[in-house]
TORGU-143049 format. One record per residue: residue number from 0; x negated, y negated, z negated of N, C-alpha, C, O, CB in turn. Coordinates in steps of 0.02 Angstrom, whole numbers, plus 50000, padded with zeros to 5 digits. Each point is the difference from the previous one (the first is absolute). Glycine has a CB too. Layout:
% TORGU-143049
KOLKOL	i	npx	npy	npz	capx	capy	capz	cpx	cpy	cpz	opx	opy	opz	cbpx	cbpy	cbpz
KOLKOL	NUM	X	Y	Z	X	Y	Z	X	Y	Z	X	Y	Z	X	Y	Z
...
% end
This chain:
% TORGU-143049
KOLKOL	i	npx	npy	npz	capx	capy	capz	cpx	cpy	cpz	opx	opy	opz	cbpx	cbpy	cbpz
KOLKOL	0	44861	55647	55942	50042	49952	49963	49963	49980	49937	49972	50042	49965	50134	50009	50081
KOLKOL	1	49894	49884	49938	49962	49974	49943	50029	50026	49934	50060	49997	49988	49912	49901	50078
KOLKOL	2	49983	50127	49892	50020	50025	49934	50010	49942	49952	49964	49950	50002	49973	50157	50018
KOLKOL	3	50115	49900	49937	50015	49948	49951	49981	50024	49931	50019	50055	49979	50074	49902	50092
KOLKOL	4	49870	50002	49893	49976	50016	49932	50030	49951	49950	49999	49940	50012	49894	50109	50035
KOLKOL	5	50133	49977	49899	50024	49959	49945	49947	49999	49946	49981	50052	49973	50140	49976	50053
KOLKOL	6	49854	49912	49957	49951	49991	49946	50037	49972	49940	50028	49945	50003	49876	50036	50080
KOLKOL	7	50095	50056	49862	50033	49978	49938	49945	49984	49950	49972	50044	49968	50132	50027	50053
KOLKOL	8	49879	49865	49974	49943	49977	49960	50015	49930	49976	50017	49956	50039	49902	50117	50026
KOLKOL	9	50074	49915	49868	50017	49935	49973	49940	49953	49994	50009	49941	49985	50083	50114	49953
KOLKOL	10	49848	49969	50074	49941	49956	50000	49995	49968	50070	49987	50035	50049	49952	50037	49864
KOLKOL	11	50072	49862	50092	50003	49968	50066	49935	50006	50040	50002	50006	50061	50081	49916	49891
KOLKOL	12	49860	50076	50013	49936	50004	50036	49991	50069	50031	49980	50006	50057	49971	49909	49865
KOLKOL	13	50063	50138	50038	49995	50068	50026	50050	50011	50056	49983	50030	50051	49977	50011	49837
KOLKOL	14	50101	49935	50102	50052	50010	50050	49981	49968	50067	50009	50030	50053	50076	49973	49856
KOLKOL	15	49888	49935	50089	49980	49966	50062	49943	50037	50034	50000	50007	50061	50036	49884	49890
KOLKOL	16	49916	50132	50009	49942	50036	50029	50023	50064	50034	49977	50016	50055	49949	49935	49856
KOLKOL	17	50117	50087	50056	50025	50063	50028	50040	49986	50064	49991	50034	50050	50012	50018	49835
KOLKOL	18	50041	49898	50112	50039	49982	50059	49956	49983	50059	50010	50024	50056	50081	49934	49869
KOLKOL	19	49859	50000	50063	49956	49976	50053	49965	50058	50035	49999	50004	50062	49983	49890	49875
KOLKOL	20	49989	50151	50024	49961	50055	50030	50045	50053	50032	49981	50029	50051	49931	49950	49864
KOLKOL	21	50146	50033	50057	50045	50048	50032	50027	49973	50066	50008	50037	50048	50023	50007	49838
KOLKOL	22	49983	49892	50116	50023	49969	50062	49944	50001	50052	50013	50011	50060	50067	49916	49876
KOLKOL	23	49859	50061	50042	49943	50005	50046	49992	50071	50028	49976	50009	50055	49967	49898	49881
KOLKOL	24	50078	50143	50023	49997	50070	50022	50058	50019	50045	50003	50057	50023	49936	49969	49872
KOLKOL	25	50107	49928	50117	50054	50013	50047	50067	50017	49969	50045	50022	50036	49869	50014	50039
KOLKOL	26	50093	49956	49860	50062	50017	49966	50043	49937	49988	49974	49945	49991	49969	50154	49955
KOLKOL	27	50123	49911	50053	50046	49948	49976	50005	50008	49924	50005	50056	49975	50061	49942	50136
KOLKOL	28	49932	49947	49853	49996	50004	49927	50052	49953	49968	50006	49942	50019	49872	50086	49988
KOLKOL	29	50161	49999	49945	50043	49961	49957	49972	50004	49929	49978	50053	49979	50125	49968	50095
KOLKOL	30	49898	49924	49890	49973	50000	49932	50053	49975	49952	50032	49949	50012	49852	50032	50032
KOLKOL	31	50125	50056	49901	50048	49982	49948	49965	50008	49933	49961	50047	49990	50139	49989	50081
KOLKOL	32	49914	49918	49882	49964	50000	49937	50041	50027	49942	49974	50008	49945	49962	49896	50096
KOLKOL	33	50128	50111	49970	50045	50021	49946	50027	50070	50015	50020	50014	50056	50011	49865	49920
KOLKOL	34	49970	50163	49973	50021	50069	50010	50073	50007	50022	50014	50040	50045	49903	49992	49871
KOLKOL	35	50128	49931	50054	50071	50005	50018	50011	49978	50072	50037	50032	50037	49995	49948	49843
KOLKOL	36	49937	49964	50139	50007	49975	50069	49969	50049	50049	50025	50009	50056	49974	49873	49902
KOLKOL	37	49946	50150	50022	49966	50048	50044	50045	50059	50014	50002	50026	50056	49887	49939	49900
KOLKOL	38	50148	50058	49994	50045	50057	50010	50056	49982	50049	50018	50040	50043	49956	50002	49841
KOLKOL	39	50053	49899	50109	50052	49978	50047	49973	49997	50071	50033	50022	50047	50022	49911	49861
KOLKOL	40	49885	50039	50099	49969	49996	50066	49987	50070	50028	50013	50013	50059	49934	49877	49910
KOLKOL	41	50029	50155	49990	49985	50069	50021	50062	50034	50027	49998	50033	50052	49911	49973	49862
KOLKOL	42	50146	49986	50050	50062	50032	50022	50029	49968	50063	50032	50034	50041	49991	49995	49840
KOLKOL	43	49964	49907	50128	50028	49964	50057	49957	50009	50063	50027	50007	50055	50022	49910	49866
KOLKOL	44	49885	50083	50071	49955	49999	50058	49967	50067	50016	49980	50010	50057	50001	49871	49917
KOLKOL	45	50013	50164	49978	49967	50064	50010	49932	49993	50033	49992	50016	50059	50121	50037	49951
KOLKOL	46	49837	49922	49953	49933	49991	50028	49969	50068	50017	50025	50052	49981	49960	49842	49953
KOLKOL	47	49959	50104	50102	49965	50062	50018	49951	50023	49946	49981	50058	49999	50031	49910	50121
KOLKOL	48	49968	49986	49837	49955	50015	49945	50007	49946	49946	50014	49943	50016	49905	50116	50062
KOLKOL	49	50070	49960	49859	50004	49953	49945	49934	49999	49962	49974	50053	49982	50151	49966	50008
KOLKOL	50	49849	49922	49998	49943	49991	49955	50028	49969	49936	50028	49946	50001	49887	50039	50095
KOLKOL	51	50078	50051	49849	50038	49985	49940	49955	49989	49939	49965	50046	49979	50130	50020	50068
KOLKOL	52	49906	49874	49926	49965	49986	49937	50043	50026	49943	50062	49994	50002	49881	49904	50047
KOLKOL	53	50026	50131	49900	50039	50028	49945	50022	49947	49950	50052	50007	49969	49886	50098	50045
KOLKOL	54	50023	49841	49979	50017	49948	49951	50037	49944	50037	49970	49959	50035	49929	50069	49893
KOLKOL	55	50168	49971	50063	50042	49952	50036	50050	49967	49953	50019	50029	49950	49968	50039	50154
KOLKOL	56	50033	49870	49912	50057	49971	49965	50064	50035	50022	50005	50024	50057	49935	49864	49933
KOLKOL	57	50109	50114	49966	50062	50035	50016	49989	50075	49994	49968	50023	49952	50068	49884	50125
KOLKOL	58	49989	50131	49970	49991	50072	50000	49926	50018	50006	49964	49972	50041	50151	50043	50010
KOLKOL	59	49862	50032	49907	49930	50020	50002	49985	50038	50064	50045	50026	50033	49952	49978	49842
KOLKOL	60	49938	50001	50141	49981	50037	50059	50018	50073	49995	50019	50031	50051	49890	49889	49966
KOLKOL	61	50085	50110	49923	50019	50071	49991	50074	50010	50012	50020	50047	50034	49886	49967	49884
KOLKOL	62	50135	49942	50054	50073	50006	50011	50018	49988	50073	50044	50033	50027	49976	49929	49855
KOLKOL	63	49945	49991	50149	50013	49986	50071	49982	50060	50043	50037	50018	50046	49942	49860	49933
KOLKOL	64	49964	50154	50006	49980	50060	50037	50053	50055	49991	50017	50035	50048	49861	49934	49936
KOLKOL	65	50146	50039	49956	50051	50051	49986	50064	49987	50040	50029	50046	50027	49923	49969	49857
KOLKOL	66	50068	49922	50120	50060	49983	50038	49990	50010	50075	50044	50024	50035	49986	49893	49876
KOLKOL	67	49911	50065	50113	49985	50009	50071	50001	50074	50020	50021	50017	50055	49911	49878	49942
KOLKOL	68	50045	50148	49958	49997	50071	50016	50069	50033	49998	50006	50059	50017	49878	49942	49936
KOLKOL	69	50168	49963	50025	50067	50027	50005	50027	49997	50071	50049	50034	50016	49971	49931	49866
KOLKOL	70	49947	49995	50160	50020	49996	50070	49980	50065	50035	49946	50027	49988	50040	49847	50012
KOLKOL	71	50058	50151	50043	49985	50062	50034	49945	49993	50052	49966	50049	50016	50152	49985	49965
KOLKOL	72	49873	49906	50046	49947	49989	50050	49932	49997	49965	49993	49968	49948	50088	49970	50127
KOLKOL	73	49870	50096	49954	49933	49999	49972	49962	49939	50024	49992	49990	50060	50007	50135	49933
KOLKOL	74	49979	49833	49960	49960	49941	50015	49939	50002	49955	50007	50003	49939	50096	49928	50096
KOLKOL	75	49837	50067	49993	49939	50002	49958	49997	49942	49952	50017	49943	50016	49924	50116	50076
KOLKOL	76	50036	49956	49847	49992	49949	49948	49928	50002	49975	49977	50053	49977	50146	49956	49989
KOLKOL	77	49842	49935	50038	49932	49992	49975	50002	49954	49940	50019	49942	50005	49932	50076	50111
KOLKOL	78	50028	50008	49826	50003	49961	49938	49935	49961	49989	49946	50022	50018	50131	50063	49933
KOLKOL	79	49931	49856	50020	49944	49960	49976	50001	50002	49924	50050	49982	49969	49952	49942	50134
KOLKOL	80	49943	50098	49866	49999	50005	49928	49936	49969	49971	49951	49992	50036	50119	50113	49971
KOLKOL	81	49933	49879	49929	49940	49978	49965	49959	50061	49979	50028	50054	49990	50031	49842	49969
KOLKOL	82	49876	50096	50035	49957	50057	49984	50017	50030	49932	49986	50059	49988	49924	49889	50081
KOLKOL	83	50119	50013	49886	50012	50024	49932	50066	50037	49992	50016	50022	49945	49916	49883	50015
KOLKOL	84	50106	50103	50095	50067	50029	49994	50003	50069	50031	50040	50011	50046	50009	49874	49955
KOLKOL	85	49909	50161	49975	50000	50068	50027	50068	50034	49992	50022	50035	50045	49856	49973	49928
KOLKOL	86	50155	49981	49970	50065	50030	49989	50051	49976	50052	50039	50040	50025	49935	49969	49852
KOLKOL	87	50025	49926	50138	50046	49973	50050	49987	50030	50068	50047	50013	50038	49960	49881	49897
KOLKOL	88	49929	50117	50082	49985	50031	50064	50028	50071	50004	50028	50019	50051	49868	49911	49957
KOLKOL	89	50096	50108	49938	50026	50068	49998	50075	49999	50006	50029	50040	50038	49875	49997	49892
KOLKOL	90	50129	49919	50033	50073	49995	50003	50023	49980	50070	50049	50028	50026	49955	49942	49853
KOLKOL	91	49961	49983	50151	50018	49978	50067	49995	50055	50051	50044	50008	50043	49918	49879	49927
KOLKOL	92	49986	50153	50026	49992	50056	50046	50053	50053	49988	50025	50030	50048	49852	49948	49957
KOLKOL	93	50141	50033	49932	50051	50049	49986	50069	49977	50024	50041	50040	50022	49892	49998	49879
KOLKOL	94	50079	49896	50095	50064	49973	50022	50007	50004	50076	50055	50006	50027	49947	49918	49874
KOLKOL	95	49941	50071	50134	50004	50007	50072	49956	49955	50041	50005	50000	50062	50107	50034	49917
KOLKOL	96	49843	49928	49989	49952	49961	50040	49953	50047	50038	49984	50054	49975	50023	49850	49942
KOLKOL	97	49973	50076	50142	49957	50042	50041	49926	49991	49985	49961	50047	50010	50125	49948	50078
KOLKOL	98	49895	49947	49889	49930	49986	49988	49995	49940	49954	50050	49965	49988	49917	50082	50125
KOLKOL	99	49974	49940	49861	49990	49940	49960	49931	49972	50012	49955	50036	50022	50124	50007	49890
KOLKOL	100	49913	49893	50074	49936	49968	50004	49995	49952	49940	50049	49966	49984	49946	50044	50144
KOLKOL	101	49947	49988	49840	49993	49962	49938	49972	49930	50013	49959	49990	50044	50025	50117	49894
KOLKOL	102	50040	49846	50022	49975	49931	50003	49938	49994	49955	49996	50032	49948	50121	49923	50074
KOLKOL	103	49834	50005	49999	49994	49965	50065	49983	50051	50054	49965	50049	49988	49998	49845	49955
KOLKOL	104	50063	50095	50117	49990	50048	50054	49969	49966	50061	50004	49939	50008	50093	50129	49949
KOLKOL	105	49874	49973	50085	49974	49976	50064	50058	49994	50049	50038	50047	50008	49849	50007	49971
KOLKOL	106	50120	49888	50052	50055	49991	50047	49992	50046	50060	50049	50022	50030	49962	49859	49933
KOLKOL	107	49926	50134	50056	49988	50047	50055	50024	50070	49982	50027	50035	50042	49874	49896	49995
KOLKOL	108	50089	50088	49900	50023	50066	49979	50076	50002	49999	50030	50050	50020	49867	49966	49911
KOLKOL	109	50135	49930	50047	50073	49998	49999	50028	50009	50071	50046	50039	50011	49951	49886	49889
KOLKOL	110	49975	50039	50148	50022	50007	50069	49988	50071	50025	50041	50028	50036	49935	49849	49985
KOLKOL	111	49967	50152	49960	49985	50069	50021	50050	50049	49971	50021	50047	50033	49858	49924	49974
KOLKOL	112	50142	50018	49930	50050	50043	49969	50067	49994	50036	50035	50050	50011	49906	49939	49878
KOLKOL	113	50078	49950	50129	50062	49989	50037	49998	50036	50067	50047	50035	50018	49968	49853	49926
KOLKOL	114	49929	50104	50092	49992	50034	50064	50006	50075	49992	50030	50034	50041	49897	49872	50000
KOLKOL	115	50043	50120	49906	50001	50073	49988	50070	50025	49987	50019	50054	50023	49866	49938	49931
KOLKOL	116	50155	49969	50009	50069	50020	49987	50040	50004	50066	50040	50046	50009	49954	49901	49876
KOLKOL	117	49996	50005	50159	50036	50001	50063	49976	50057	50045	50040	50031	50036	49977	49845	49956
KOLKOL	118	49918	50138	50007	49975	50057	50039	50030	50065	49975	50018	50044	50040	49875	49895	49981
KOLKOL	119	50113	50068	49913	50029	50060	49972	50073	50007	50021	50023	50054	50019	49899	49939	49883
KOLKOL	120	50115	49951	50094	50071	50002	50019	50009	50016	50074	50045	50039	50018	49979	49877	49891
KOLKOL	121	49933	50055	50133	50005	50014	50072	49983	50073	50015	50034	50032	50040	49936	49848	49984
KOLKOL	122	49978	50146	49944	49980	50069	50012	50054	50048	49976	50013	50051	50032	49867	49917	49957
KOLKOL	123	50152	50015	49955	50052	50042	49973	50060	50003	50048	50029	50053	50010	49934	49919	49873
KOLKOL	124	50055	49971	50145	50058	49999	50046	49984	50037	50064	50045	50032	50028	49991	49859	49924
KOLKOL	125	49902	50106	50072	49981	50035	50061	49999	50076	49991	50012	50038	50047	49922	49862	49986
KOLKOL	126	50050	50121	49905	49993	50072	49987	50063	50032	49972	50000	50058	49981	49881	49921	49999
KOLKOL	127	50174	49983	50018	50062	50027	49971	50023	50063	50034	50020	50048	49967	50012	49836	50002
KOLKOL	128	49965	50117	50099	50024	50058	50037	49954	50060	49993	50022	50057	50009	50032	49865	50070
KOLKOL	129	49882	50066	49907	49952	50055	49996	50010	50042	49938	49995	50061	50003	49924	49870	50060
KOLKOL	130	50096	50038	49881	50007	50036	49937	50068	49983	49968	50002	49978	49942	49872	50021	50042
KOLKOL	131	50181	50011	50052	50064	49981	49973	50039	50059	49971	50055	49991	49973	49947	49918	50109
KOLKOL	132	49970	50151	49922	50034	50057	49971	49982	50007	49926	49942	49988	49982	50058	50070	50130
KOLKOL	133	50048	49960	49845	49984	50010	49929	49945	50051	49990	49996	50050	50036	50122	49920	49936
KOLKOL	134	49839	50016	49980	49944	50044	49983	50018	50036	49936	50018	49969	49950	49897	49955	50106
KOLKOL	135	50081	50143	49945	50021	50041	49944	49940	50033	49966	49960	50033	50033	50150	49987	50023
KOLKOL	136	49885	49971	49879	49957	50040	49958	50043	50025	49943	50052	49971	49985	49843	49962	50045
KOLKOL	137	50085	50121	49939	50044	50032	49951	50023	49949	49947	49961	49974	49961	49979	50135	50057
KOLKOL	138	50126	49879	49982	50030	49954	49953	49997	49927	50021	50029	49958	49967	49942	50123	49947
KOLKOL	139	49993	49904	50141	49989	49931	50020	50020	49991	50073	49978	50039	50043	49929	49949	49873
KOLKOL	140	50134	49961	50099	50020	49984	50068	49986	49926	50013	50026	49957	49965	50064	50134	50035
KOLKOL	141	49869	49896	50051	49981	49932	50018	50030	49985	50068	49986	50034	50049	49906	49972	49884
KOLKOL	142	50150	49942	50070	50033	49982	50063	49970	49934	50025	50016	49947	49974	50092	50111	49990
KOLKOL	143	49848	49945	50087	49967	49939	50025	50049	49950	50031	49989	49940	49995	49910	50128	50025
KOLKOL	144	50154	49957	50011	50047	49956	50034	50041	49959	49950	50007	49940	50007	49999	50142	50087
KOLKOL	145	50020	49952	49854	50039	49966	49949	49957	49971	49944	50025	49962	49958	50069	50116	50069
KOLKOL	146	49842	49941	49972	49953	49978	49948	50027	50020	49931	50002	49959	49954	49959	49945	50118
KOLKOL	147	50059	50159	49922	50024	50027	49937	49960	50061	49980	49970	50034	50042	50145	49923	49983
KOLKOL	148	49884	50056	49910	49966	50059	49973	50046	50032	49948	50027	49966	49957	49858	49984	50063
KOLKOL	149	50123	50116	49985	50040	50037	49951	49957	50056	49971	49960	50031	50035	50147	49942	50027
KOLKOL	150	49902	50040	49874	49968	50057	49967	50054	50042	49969	50037	49977	49956	49857	49957	50021
KOLKOL	151	50111	50128	50045	50051	50046	49976	50070	49970	50007	50044	50010	49958	49874	50040	49963
KOLKOL	152	50092	49913	50134	50065	49971	50015	50013	49932	49969	50050	49969	50015	49989	50145	49994
KOLKOL	153	49917	49863	49947	50009	49936	49966	49960	49946	50036	49940	50009	50014	50079	50049	49876
KOLKOL	154	50013	49885	50126	49966	49945	50034	49950	49967	49953	50015	49988	49942	50086	49994	50132
KOLKOL	155	49840	50003	49952	49948	49966	49962	49994	49928	50023	50007	49985	50059	49931	50123	49925
KOLKOL	156	50050	49846	49969	49994	49929	50016	49926	49983	50007	49965	49990	49950	50143	49984	49989
KOLKOL	157	49869	50022	50123	49931	49982	50015	49996	49930	50027	50045	49977	50036	49928	50144	49986
KOLKOL	158	49973	49844	49962	49988	49935	50031	49978	50012	50073	49985	50056	50019	49983	49891	49869
KOLKOL	159	50030	50000	50150	49982	50006	50071	49930	50030	50008	49991	50045	50041	50081	49856	49984
KOLKOL	160	49880	50075	49937	49932	50025	50007	49993	50071	49972	49961	50039	50026	49996	49843	49966
KOLKOL	161	50080	50134	49956	50000	50070	49976	50025	50047	50053	49973	50054	50010	50044	49905	49873
KOLKOL	162	50036	50020	50152	50027	50042	50054	49949	50007	50056	49988	50055	50025	50129	49910	49945
KOLKOL	163	49853	49979	50051	49950	50002	50053	49942	50046	49982	49976	50038	50042	50056	49846	49992
KOLKOL	164	49946	50113	49904	49945	50041	49977	50019	50074	50001	49962	50042	50024	49998	49864	49904
KOLKOL	165	50099	50110	50047	50023	50070	50000	50009	50026	50071	49981	50057	50014	50077	49922	49877
KOLKOL	166	49969	49980	50154	50010	50022	50068	49933	50013	50035	49994	50048	50037	50113	49887	49967
KOLKOL	167	49844	50022	49985	49934	50012	50029	49971	50066	49977	49973	50038	50040	50008	49838	49965
KOLKOL	168	50025	50139	49931	49977	50064	49974	50039	50058	50032	49970	50048	50024	49999	49896	49867
KOLKOL	169	50097	50051	50108	50042	50056	50021	49993	50015	50075	50010	50057	50020	50069	49914	49889
KOLKOL	170	49905	49979	50131	49990	50011	50071	49935	50039	50014	49992	50029	50054	50072	49866	49969
KOLKOL	171	49890	50105	49928	49935	50032	50010	49983	50043	49939	49951	49987	49966	50011	49917	50107
KOLKOL	172	50078	50148	49913	49987	50042	49941	49931	50032	50004	49978	50025	50052	50144	49997	49938
KOLKOL	173	49843	49977	49953	49934	50029	49997	49944	49953	50018	49942	50014	49986	50111	50092	50039
KOLKOL	174	49962	49838	50007	49948	49952	50020	49978	49960	49939	50041	49972	49964	50007	50021	50152
KOLKOL	175	49887	50004	49874	49972	49962	49943	49987	49928	50022	49970	49988	50052	49977	50117	49900
KOLKOL	176	50076	49848	50007	49992	49928	50014	49956	49969	49945	50009	50015	49941	50103	49980	50118
KOLKOL	177	49843	49962	49962	49967	49957	49950	50047	49942	49984	50048	49988	50036	49836	50044	50007
KOLKOL	178	50102	49933	49905	50041	49942	49982	49996	49946	50054	50050	49967	50014	49933	50059	49864
KOLKOL	179	49958	49965	50151	49993	49951	50053	50041	50019	50061	50030	49957	50031	49855	50016	49927
KOLKOL	180	50116	50091	50059	50041	50022	50056	50074	49988	49988	50037	49981	50045	49877	50106	49981
KOLKOL	181	50108	49924	49912	50070	49988	49984	50017	49925	50003	50054	49982	50022	49945	50120	49905
KOLKOL	182	49954	49856	50052	50010	49928	50007	50010	49982	50074	50044	49960	50017	49887	50019	49879
KOLKOL	183	50027	50049	50147	50005	49986	50072	50066	50026	50028	50033	49964	50038	49843	50042	49971
KOLKOL	184	50144	50055	49973	50059	50032	50029	50065	49969	49975	50046	49989	50039	49888	50116	49971
KOLKOL	185	50069	49882	49926	50064	49980	49968	50006	49925	49991	50053	49971	50011	49949	50138	49931
KOLKOL	186	49942	49859	50038	50003	49928	49988	49975	49960	50060	50018	49942	50009	49966	50080	49870
KOLKOL	187	49976	50009	50163	49976	49967	50060	49936	49961	49991	49981	49961	50044	50135	50032	49989
KOLKOL	188	49849	50016	49911	49936	49968	49990	49958	50045	49956	50026	50046	49968	50023	49839	50045
KOLKOL	189	49886	50104	49985	49957	50044	49961	49945	49962	49964	49941	50015	50010	50083	50075	50070
KOLKOL	190	49994	49862	49879	49950	49959	49966	49974	50036	49937	50039	50029	49962	50016	49867	50082
KOLKOL	191	49880	50103	49947	49971	50028	49939	50028	49963	49939	50011	49940	50002	49884	50092	50060
KOLKOL	192	50117	50005	49886	50026	49971	49938	50074	50006	49992	50026	49983	49947	49881	49940	50058
KOLKOL	193	50130	50101	50046	50072	50006	49995	50023	50073	49994	50059	50015	50008	49951	49879	50058
KOLKOL	194	49942	50151	49922	50017	50070	49994	50048	50013	49942	50038	50049	50002	49852	49980	50049
KOLKOL	195	50108	49928	49898	50045	50010	49943	50073	49993	50021	50044	50027	49967	49867	49930	49957
KOLKOL	196	50102	50007	50132	50068	49995	50026	50025	50069	50019	50057	50018	49986	49921	49865	50055
KOLKOL	197	49979	50157	49991	50018	50068	50019	50012	50042	49938	50050	50036	49995	49883	49954	50111
KOLKOL	198	50022	50006	49846	50006	50040	49939	50066	49986	49964	50034	50047	49978	49842	49953	50010
KOLKOL	199	50142	49937	50005	50062	49983	49964	50061	50025	50037	50048	50023	49969	49895	49876	49983
KOLKOL	200	50056	50097	50115	50057	50026	50039	50004	50075	49995	50055	50028	49996	49935	49875	50081
KOLKOL	201	49954	50131	49925	50000	50073	49993	50030	50020	49933	50041	50046	49997	49857	49963	50077
KOLKOL	202	50082	49957	49873	50026	50016	49933	50075	49991	49996	50035	50042	49972	49855	49925	49980
KOLKOL	203	50136	49977	50076	50072	49988	49997	50038	50048	50045	50055	50022	49983	49922	49858	49993
KOLKOL	204	49993	50137	50082	50032	50047	50045	50004	50069	49969	50052	50034	50005	49906	49900	50093
KOLKOL	205	49989	50088	49870	50001	50065	49966	50053	50001	49945	50035	50050	49991	49844	49964	50034
KOLKOL	206	50127	49931	49939	50049	49997	49945	50071	50009	50027	50045	50022	49963	49878	49904	49972
KOLKOL	207	50088	50056	50127	50068	50003	50029	50014	50066	50035	50056	50025	49998	49940	49852	50015
KOLKOL	208	49953	50153	50021	50015	50058	50042	49977	50066	49968	50026	50053	50019	49964	49874	50079
KOLKOL	209	49963	50071	49856	49973	50062	49972	50043	50025	49942	50019	49961	49957	49865	50003	50078
KOLKOL	210	50132	50102	49963	50034	50027	49942	49959	49990	49936	50029	49986	49947	50025	50099	50127
KOLKOL	211	49880	49921	49931	49955	49987	49944	49941	49958	50026	49953	50028	50028	50081	50081	49913
KOLKOL	212	49969	49825	50051	49947	49957	50027	49931	50018	49975	49950	49986	50033	50134	49924	49976
KOLKOL	213	49911	50120	49932	49935	50019	49973	49971	50060	50038	49939	50011	49999	50095	49947	49888
KOLKOL	214	50009	50080	50146	49978	50057	50040	50033	49995	50069	50044	50039	50017	49942	50034	49879
KOLKOL	215	49991	49880	50145	50033	49987	50064	49997	50060	50047	49950	50036	50004	50021	49844	49983
KOLKOL	216	50084	50130	50049	50003	50053	50050	50004	49974	50071	49988	50037	50047	50068	50033	49868
KOLKOL	217	49960	49866	50092	50005	49970	50066	49938	49959	50017	49964	50016	50048	50160	49981	49940
KOLKOL	218	49863	49951	49974	49942	49956	50013	49942	50023	49956	50003	49992	49939	50073	49910	50092
KOLKOL	219	49873	50124	50000	49945	50030	49963	49938	49956	50003	49988	49965	50050	50057	50149	49975
KOLKOL	220	49916	49886	49922	49937	49963	49998	49945	50040	50034	49992	50060	49986	50044	49883	49908
KOLKOL	221	49927	50025	50150	49941	50030	50031	49940	49968	49966	49981	49944	50015	50078	50078	50098
KOLKOL	222	49911	50014	49842	49948	49971	49958	49941	49975	50042	49975	50036	50044	50059	50039	49862
KOLKOL	223	49944	49864	50079	49945	49970	50036	50021	49965	50065	49958	49969	50032	49971	50117	49918
KOLKOL	224	50135	49920	50069	50023	49969	50062	50063	49958	49990	49998	49939	50007	49952	50155	50055
KOLKOL	225	50105	49939	49921	50063	49964	49993	50058	50047	49988	50005	50031	49947	49951	49881	50127
KOLKOL	226	50090	50093	49976	50061	50038	49989	50021	50037	50064	49977	49983	50055	50059	49934	49858
KOLKOL	227	50007	50132	50079	50029	50034	50057	50070	50025	49980	50015	50006	49941	49871	50028	50103
KOLKOL	228	50155	49980	50007	50065	50031	49990	49993	50075	50009	49967	50023	50047	50093	49873	49992
KOLKOL	229	49970	50142	49916	49993	50073	50003	50024	50027	50067	50046	49974	50030	49969	50031	49846
KOLKOL	230	49953	50048	50146	50021	50034	50061	50022	50071	49986	50000	50042	50045	49922	49887	50020
KOLKOL	231	50098	50086	49873	50016	50069	49981	50072	50010	49980	50019	50057	49984	49865	49954	49979
KOLKOL	232	50158	49937	50038	50069	50008	49976	50051	49976	50050	50057	49984	49980	49901	50005	49904
KOLKOL	233	50024	50007	50179	50048	49977	50051	50056	50050	50009	49988	50061	49996	49921	49876	50062
KOLKOL	234	50152	50038	49954	50057	50043	50013	49998	50028	50071	50034	50049	50014	50032	49886	49903
KOLKOL	235	49895	50034	50127	50002	50019	50071	49932	50025	50021	49991	50020	50058	50100	49897	49965
% end
């Protein structure tokens, strides 16, 4: 079944270019230039993926992302940002965007990112039955089916990618991952220069799940390589 993508972009030239190439790649595409109208469309049509510019007339891209993430259905969100707006990128990822790409961007890379998001979603749905039992570590419970995480009985608010990252770690305790491997496993691509995406997600994830983020007990640094999930505190 053809996937539907909502492109929220107010620059007509960029919007037309993105529409053209995504349609050539086999996707159905709707394009809206206003944040308020995009939210109405999102609630009415429920697209399969959203490409979201942060600088919009009406509701801002950050506010729109926040509103979209109130929906219980998981829909991947790919942000478009200017190179000078590092803070906006961080805020967008914390609010719940799955990935970002900076302007000016390669249209081939944008299409590759979209394809990667759909591959991740398809793989996740196929593997639901394989890892659907809650995973227990001392003080931490990860439920793959409900996509929830609790620490000492308290629910934690994780973004979609933070949850995916934690679940990948928890399914393979003790396994050491490089940043490139984590990009492949969690984001679905492994381009050089995007390792900082992994670092920023690790830092935010530690801040949410670790009793003391300065002395992590769950997500450990493997010096010279990357990260691993501890294999010494499992409840089972």
